[in-house]
C-alpha positions in Angstrom: 94.2 116.6 94.9 95.0 113.0 93.6 91.7 111.3 92.4 90.5 108.3 94.4 88.3 105.4 93.4 86.9 102.3 95.0 87.5 98.6 94.3 84.9 96.1 95.7 84.9 92.3 95.4 81.3 92.2 96.7 82.6 90.0 99.6 80.3 87.3 100.9 80.7 87.2 104.6 80.5 84.0 106.8 76.9 83.0 107.2 75.6 85.3 104.5 75.0 85.0 100.7 75.5 86.7 97.4 72.2 88.5 97.5 73.2 90.3 100.7 76.6 91.0 99.3 75.0 92.7 96.3 72.8 94.9 98.5 75.9 96.0 100.4 77.9 96.6 97.2 75.2 98.9 95.9 75.1 100.7 99.2 78.8 101.2 99.2 78.7 102.6 95.7 76.0 105.1 96.6 78.1 106.3 99.7 81.3 106.4 97.5 79.4 108.7 95.0 78.6 111.0 97.8 82.0 111.0 99.3 83.7 112.0 96.0 85.1 108.7 94.6 85.7 109.1 90.9 85.1 105.3 90.1 83.6 102.2 91.5 85.1 99.0 90.0 84.2 95.4 90.4 86.5 92.4 89.8 86.1 89.1 88.0 86.8 86.1 90.2 85.3 82.5 89.8 84.8 79.6 92.2 85.8 81.8 95.2 83.5 81.3 98.2 84.1 84.8 99.6 83.7 86.8 96.3 80.3 87.4 94.6 81.5 89.4 91.5 81.9 86.6 89.0 79.2 87.9 86.5 81.1 91.3 86.6 79.2 93.0 83.7 75.9 92.1 85.2 76.8 93.6 88.6 78.2 96.7 86.9 74.8 97.3 85.4 73.1 96.8 88.8 75.4 99.4 90.4 75.4 101.8 87.5 71.7 101.6 87.5 71.4 102.5 91.3 73.9 105.4 91.1 73.9 108.5 89.2 77.3 110.1 88.4 80.1 107.8 89.6 81.9 105.9 86.9 81.4 102.1 87.2 83.7 99.6 85.6 85.5 96.2 85.7 88.7 96.0 87.7 88.8 93.9 85.8 87.5 91.5 83.2 89.9 88.5 82.8 90.2 88.6 79.0 91.5 85.0 78.5 88.2 83.7 79.9 86.1 85.4 77.3 85.6 86.1 73.6 86.6 89.7 72.9 83.4 90.1 70.7 81.3 89.1 73.8 83.1 91.6 76.1 82.7 94.3 73.4 78.9 93.6 73.2 78.5 93.5 77.1 80.2 96.7 77.6 78.8 98.4 74.4 75.4 97.6 76.1 76.5 99.0 79.5 77.9 102.2 77.7 74.6 102.6 75.8 72.5 102.4 79.0 74.9 104.6 81.1 76.7 106.7 78.6 80.0 108.3 79.8 80.1 106.3 83.1 81.5 102.9 82.0 85.3 101.7 82.3 86.7 98.5 81.1 89.9 97.2 82.8 91.4 94.1 81.4 93.5 91.4 83.1 95.4 88.4 81.8 95.0 86.1 84.9 92.0 83.7 84.8 90.8 84.9 88.2 90.3 81.3 89.4 92.1 77.9 89.8 93.0 75.9 86.8 90.1 73.5 87.0 87.6 76.4 87.1 89.5 78.2 84.3 89.0 74.9 82.2 85.3 74.9 83.1 84.9 78.4 81.6 85.6 76.7 78.2 88.2 79.0 76.8 91.5 77.6 75.7 94.3 78.3 78.2 97.0 79.6 76.0 100.7 79.8 77.1 101.4 82.1 74.2 102.3 85.6 76.0 101.1 87.3 72.7 97.7 86.0 73.1 96.6 88.6 75.6 97.8 91.6 73.5 96.0 90.2 70.5 92.9 89.9 72.4 93.2 93.4 73.6 93.7 94.7 70.0 90.7 92.7 68.8 88.5 94.1 71.6 89.7 97.7 70.9 88.8 97.1 67.2 85.3 96.0 68.0 84.8 99.1 70.1 86.2 101.5 67.4 85.3 102.0 63.8 88.1 99.8 62.4 88.5 98.7 58.8 90.3 95.6 60.3 87.1 94.3 61.8 84.8 92.4 59.4 82.6 91.5 62.3 80.7 94.3 64.1 80.0 94.4 67.8 76.2 95.7 68.2 76.1 97.5 70.5 79.7 98.4 70.8 81.1 99.6 67.6 82.2 103.3 67.7 81.3 103.7 71.4 83.8 105.3 73.8 84.5 102.8 76.4 87.8 103.7 78.0 90.1 100.6 78.3 92.7 100.0 81.1 95.3 97.4 81.3 95.4 95.7 84.8 98.5 94.0 86.1 100.7 92.8 88.9 103.9 92.2 86.9 106.1 93.8 84.3 104.0 92.0 81.5 101.0 94.2 82.2 103.1 97.3 82.3 104.6 96.5 78.9 101.2 95.9 77.3 99.8 99.2 78.7 102.7 101.2 77.5 102.8 99.7 73.9 99.0 100.3 73.6 99.1 103.8 75.1 96.5 102.9 77.7 96.2 103.7 81.4 97.8 101.1 83.7 96.2 99.9 87.0 98.6 98.0 89.1 97.4 95.5 91.7 99.6 96.7 94.6 96.9 96.1 97.1 97.5 92.3 97.0 100.8 91.9 94.8 103.0 94.9 95.5 106.4 93.1 94.9 106.9 94.6 91.4 105.1 97.7 91.8 108.0 100.2 91.5 109.8 98.3 88.5 106.5 98.1 86.7 105.7 101.8 87.1 109.1 102.8 85.8 108.8 100.4 82.9 105.4 101.6 82.0 106.3 105.3 82.1 109.6 104.9 80.3 108.3 102.7 77.5 104.8 104.6 77.1 103.8 105.4 73.5 101.1 108.1 73.1 97.9 107.1 71.7 94.8 108.6 70.4 93.3 108.2 73.7 96.0 109.0 76.1 98.9 111.6 75.6 101.0 110.6 78.6 101.3 107.8 81.2 98.5 107.4 83.7 99.0 105.1 86.7 96.4 104.0 89.2 97.6 102.0 92.2 95.6 99.9 94.6 95.9 100.5 98.3 94.2 98.8 101.3 92.5 100.9 104.0 91.5 99.7 107.2 90.4 102.9 109.0 88.6 103.2 112.3 88.4 105.8 115.2 91.1 103.9 117.1 94.1 101.9 116.0 93.1 98.9 118.1 89.7 98.7 116.3 91.4 99.1 112.8 93.9 96.3 113.6 90.9 94.1 114.6 89.0 94.9 111.6 92.0 94.0 109.3 92.1 90.5 110.6 89.2 89.6 108.3 91.2 90.3 105.3 94.3 88.8 106.9 92.4 85.4 107.3 91.3 85.5 103.8 94.7 85.8 102.3 96.3 83.2 104.6 93.3 80.9 103.7 93.7 81.6 100.0 97.5 81.1 99.8 97.2 77.9 101.9 94.6 76.5 99.3 91.6 76.9 101.4 89.6 79.8 100.0 86.7 80.8 102.3 84.0 83.3 102.9 85.1 86.6 104.6 85.5 85.6 108.1 84.6 87.7 111.3 87.5 89.5 112.8 89.5 87.6 115.4 91.4 89.0 118.5 95.1 88.0 118.4 94.9 86.5 114.8 98.2 87.7 113.7 100.0 86.9 116.9 99.0 83.2 116.5 100.3 82.8 113.2 103.6 81.1 112.2 106.5 82.9 110.5 105.6 81.8 107.0 102.0 83.1 107.4 103.2 86.3 108.9 105.7 86.8 105.9 102.8 86.4 103.6 100.9 89.1 105.3 103.9 91.4 105.6 104.4 91.3 101.8 100.7 91.6 101.0 100.1 94.6 103.4 103.1 96.7 102.3 100.5 98.8 100.5 98.1 99.3 103.3 97.1 101.6 106.1 95.7 100.2 109.3 94.8 102.9 111.8 93.0 106.1 112.7 92.0 108.9 110.4 95.2 110.7 111.0 97.3 107.6 110.4 95.5 106.8 107.2 95.9 110.4 105.9 99.7 110.2 106.6 100.0 106.8 105.0 98.1 107.7 101.8 99.8 111.0 101.2 103.2 109.2 101.8 102.3 106.6 99.3 101.3 109.2 96.7 104.6 111.0 97.3 106.6 107.8 97.0 105.0 106.5 93.9 103.7 109.5 92.0 100.4 107.7 91.5 97.9 109.6 89.3 95.1 107.9 91.0 94.4 105.6 93.8 92.0 102.6 93.9 91.0 102.1 97.5 89.8 98.7 98.8 88.7 97.7 102.2 87.8 94.1 102.9 86.1 94.3 106.3 83.4 91.9 107.7 81.1 94.5 109.1 79.4 96.5 106.5 78.9 99.7 108.7 82.6 99.6 109.7 83.5 99.0 106.0 81.6 102.2 105.0 83.4 103.9 107.7 86.8 102.9 106.5 86.0 104.1 102.9 84.8 107.5 104.4 87.9 107.8 106.4 90.0 107.3 103.1 87.9 109.9 101.2 88.3 112.5 104.2 92.1 111.7 104.0 92.4 112.3 100.4 90.3 115.5 100.3 92.0 117.3 103.1 
């Protein structure tokens, strides 16, 4: 059986607020733990009206404290926004509180627009080597390395698994060089998925932590008891993507009848590209789509995401995905 995990953006739905989103996030994590999900990851985004997981490490602590066994982590921390030392201390603290349950995925994008990125008060370097240097510095803080004169307390010597996240060939190269597991964002940027997987596997160098390549792929699931209901539920995420790509990020909107049919060809093309790694349908359709995707890509693990407006329907979609992957 292919392991499967959950990615949550702690969505802020229209008319709601972050406090409500956090309650739903913890409830989803508790259900995911019961349904057999291996990990529950949260992503760093800033200045997004529909995403509440900006303070990612804080929210990871909330979820880990409210669950018992599921691994909880960042999918991911956008490393250019932060000092590697600060991230080492934050995740050293989380690992000390919840030993053996914390993951740290690292991304290169700012997770925001340029103005917000500037407000985060880190220099926005155009040097492609800056991210690998930051990854190495962070890894040194979490190890017992003679290269580090500065110690992360807590952090030094703790086993916090690092992942490289990516949506391009660059992330694949970094993961391969460092010998780290690679999580590809195929759930929203699938265009380079196959070339990135091939590059990562062909260039992978075994490391102390990982003997062979390990690929996790993102996949959207909008599962419901009827195909019509699943298509209706998926329109909330479809609206979110169109709004974002149009420069109008919004809270997660209620589903809308006939939404896709009312779009122009440009917007439909955006959704066709984004949803090429997605399943929208009944439990039987979701099962077929997931197993086909695993066979097509050879994924070592799937990261399931489901941006659905209604919380009960979102729970049902994650449950359908779990049933599909365990049957």
